[in-house]
N, C-alpha and C positions, 0 to 999 in steps of 0.2 A: 362378708369378708372380714369386717372388725372382729366378730365373734370368732370365727372359724380359723383364721390365720393371724388373729392378733395384730391387725394393720391398723396404723392411725388413720383418722379421718381425712388428713392431707394427703396420704398415700393412695387411699382410695380414690379420691377426687382426681388426683393425677393419672391414675390407672383408667379412671373412667374417660377423662379428657383425651387420652390416646386413643382408647377404643372408639371413641366418637368419630375422630379423624378417619380411622381405618374403614368404618362403616360409611362414613361420607363418601370416601373414595370409592367403596364397593357400589355405592348407588350411583356415582357419576360414571362408572364403567358398565353400568347396567347389569350387574351379576347380582345373583341371590347367593346365601351362603352355601347352598347345595353345589353351584358351580365353582367354588374357590377350590384352587389346585396349589400345591407347593410353588409352582411356577409364577402364578398369580401373586403370591406372598413375596416371592423374591423381586418381582416387577416393582410391587409397592415400595419396598424397601429402598431398591435402586433409584426410584422416583425421588424418594424423601432426601436420600443423599446427594442426588444432583441438584437439588434446591438449596441445601444447607450443608454446613460440615459438622457432620455427626461422627462422634467417637465411637469405637467399638463398643464401648461400655453402654452409650444410649442405644445402639442398636441391638445389644442384648437385652436390654431392658424392655424395648418394644416388641421384640420378638417372643420374649418370655411372657409379656402381658396377652399377646395375640394368641400364644400356644394355651394359656390357661382359659381363655374365652373359648377356643374352639373345642377344648376338652368339654367344657361345660356344653357346648353347642352339640357335641357328639351325643352326649348323654340324653340330650332332648330330641336326637334325630333331626337336627337342623342341617347338618353337613355330612360330608363323607366320613366314613370310618376310618380310623388311622391317621386322619389328616393331621391332627395336633402333634403326633409323635413323628411326623416327617419334618417337623420344623427344627432346624439346627441353629443354634446361636454362636456367635464367636467365643472363642475361649479367652477368658481374662484371666491373667495371672494375679495372684494376690500381691496387692499393693504395688502393682505394675506401674502405676502413674503417680509421680511424686505431684504434691501440690504445687501450682504455679502462683507465687505470691510475691509482692515487693517486699524488701526488706525493711527493718524497722526504721532506718534512716530516711529511706524513701516515704514511708509512712508519715514521719514527722515533717518532711517537707510538704507533704500534701496538706496536711492540716495547718501548717504556718500560711501556705498560700491561700488557703481558703478563710482564714480567719481575718476577714474585714469587716467593714461597717456597711457593706452593700446588702440589702434585705436578702436576696437570693442566697448570699454567700452565709448569712446569719444562720438561715435554716439548714442549708446544706452543711455547714460546719458542725451543728449538733446531730446531724445524721452520721457524718463520717466519724465523729467522736464514739457514738454508740456502736457502729460497726468495728472500729478500730480496737477501743478499749474492751468492750464485752464481747466481742466476736460474734454479734448477734447476726442471724440470718435476715435476709431483706424482708421477708414476710413478718418476722418478729419486731422489725422495726416500725413497718407499715401498720402493724395491729396495736402498737403501743398506745395506750390510752392515757388521758388526763389523771384518771384515778389510780393508775400504776405507779405513780410517782408519789412517795410520802415524804413529803419535805420535813416534816416535823422529826422523824426517826431517821431520816437520810437513807432510805432504801429505795429500791427499784424492782418492780415485779416484771418479769419477762414470761409471757406465754411460750413455752418452747414448741416448736412446729412438731418435731419427731414424735414428742411424749403427749403433747396436748395438756401438759402441766404447767402451772406458774411456778416459776423460781424466784425466790427472794434473794437479791444480792445488795451489797453496800452501794449507795450512790456515790461515785467518785466526784469530789470536789469540782474537778475541771470539767467532767460531764454534766453535772447539775447546773453550773454556771453558764455552759452553753445551751442547754436546754432552757432554762430560765430566761436568757436573753432573747431568745427566739419567742417564747411564750409573751413576755411582756411588751416587746417591740415590733415584732413582725406578724405573729399568728393572729389571724381574724377570731377574735373570741366571742363575736356576737353571733357565730353561726351554730348550728345544733351538734354538729359532728363532735364526737369524744376523742376521736384519734386525734394525736399530737401534731403529727405532720400534715400539713394541708398544701393543696396547689396555691400557688402566689396569685392569681387571678380568680375573678369571679366565674362561676359558682366556685365556692371554696369546699370543693371535696376532698376527703382524705386521698392521700398518693396511693398508688397501686404498687404492688411490689415490683413490676417492671420500671417503674419510674424510679425507684431506690437505686436499682442497678444502673440505670441511665445515667444518674446523677454521678455515681461513683466512675463510671467509664469517662465521662466527659471531664471529670476533674483529674482522673489518672493519665489522660492521653497526652496533655502538654509536658509530662515528665519523661515521655518517651523510654518507658521502661521495657526491658525484654522479657516480658511475662505472656504467657498464652492467653490469659483471661484478665478483662478489666473491669469486670462487674462487681457486685457487692460481695460475693463470696471470696474474691481475692483478698480482702481486708480480715475476713474470717481466719483465712488460711494464714496471713501475716501475724494476727493475734497468736494462733496456736502456735506457730513457729517460734515467735518471740518467746513466749512462755517455756517451750520446750528447751530454747537455748539457754533460758535462765535457769534451768534445773528443776523447774517446778515438777512434781510427781506426776507421772500420766493419769492416775486416778483422779487427782484434783483438777487437772485440766479438763478431763472428760466431764466430770461434774459442772465444771465452770461453763463449759460450752455447750452443755445440754444434750452431750451424747447419749444415745441409748446403750451402745455398745462401747467397750475399751478400745476394740480394734478399729474404732472410727478415729480414735485420737492417736494410736500407735504409728500410723502412717507418716505422721508429722516428724517422728523420731529419726526417719531416714533422711531427712533433709539436711541436717548438718550436725553430725553426732559429733564431730571434733570440738563443737563449741559448748557441749553440755558441761554445766559446772555446777558444784555443790553449793547452793546458795540457799537461804531460808525458803521454807515452803509457803511462808505466808504470801496471799495474793494481795499485794499493796498496789491498788489501782492507780493510786496518785503517782506512783513511781514510774509508770509505764512511759510517761512524757517528760 
């Protein structure tokens, strides 16, 4: 898939994970591929939706992956002919879903309340700063390693999830101070892990991506914000929306956030067009807070 469709390794892993769940369900129902029908697939999706709050976009993504898999299975004579073509996905209108994110005032309140001398707060504050100032994805924070910070040249190297490439950015003084405080005073530096952010208790393993979102959700909840999602991506949305409202050109924001396509950034321009202003195009990270 990486060669034929140009997909990133992360995207391939996500598709494989989804298909594994589908095949596990198939096994649990004591069915084989040749016995799959459109009704069976509908029942599978209905069961998933009954246990979780899935958006139409998620349903579309899952059904698309299943259809691609069944198209391959048809070519191998593993399932009924024309089964893949019978799968219909929900129609998604371009940019129909506006990002749900806290405004910048709420982000600053979040950071102020987290900035304490309590050990867990010191770690979480550094994580929240990276998510807010750089708009990093949770996996990008989770994968950030000690060697990715160049203290002498004041730069940070971010391995972007979508492109699997490293991006070198200036290290904001406020972000650098937050990370340094955690590294010097909290992190267990006698362990072998190279990832920057570790669990607070032994064994001191690196945090998983889900833990990053849990940290954000737990910190946002007391603010009682009326937003749909409280995970790490909410702060990425907040960062993008802030930059849009500051008048930063879309192309620069797209590059800054590590988007593959400009359309991924353009959706944020729908959030608050009335606040767009002509300001300097320089990304002065220290001025964000």
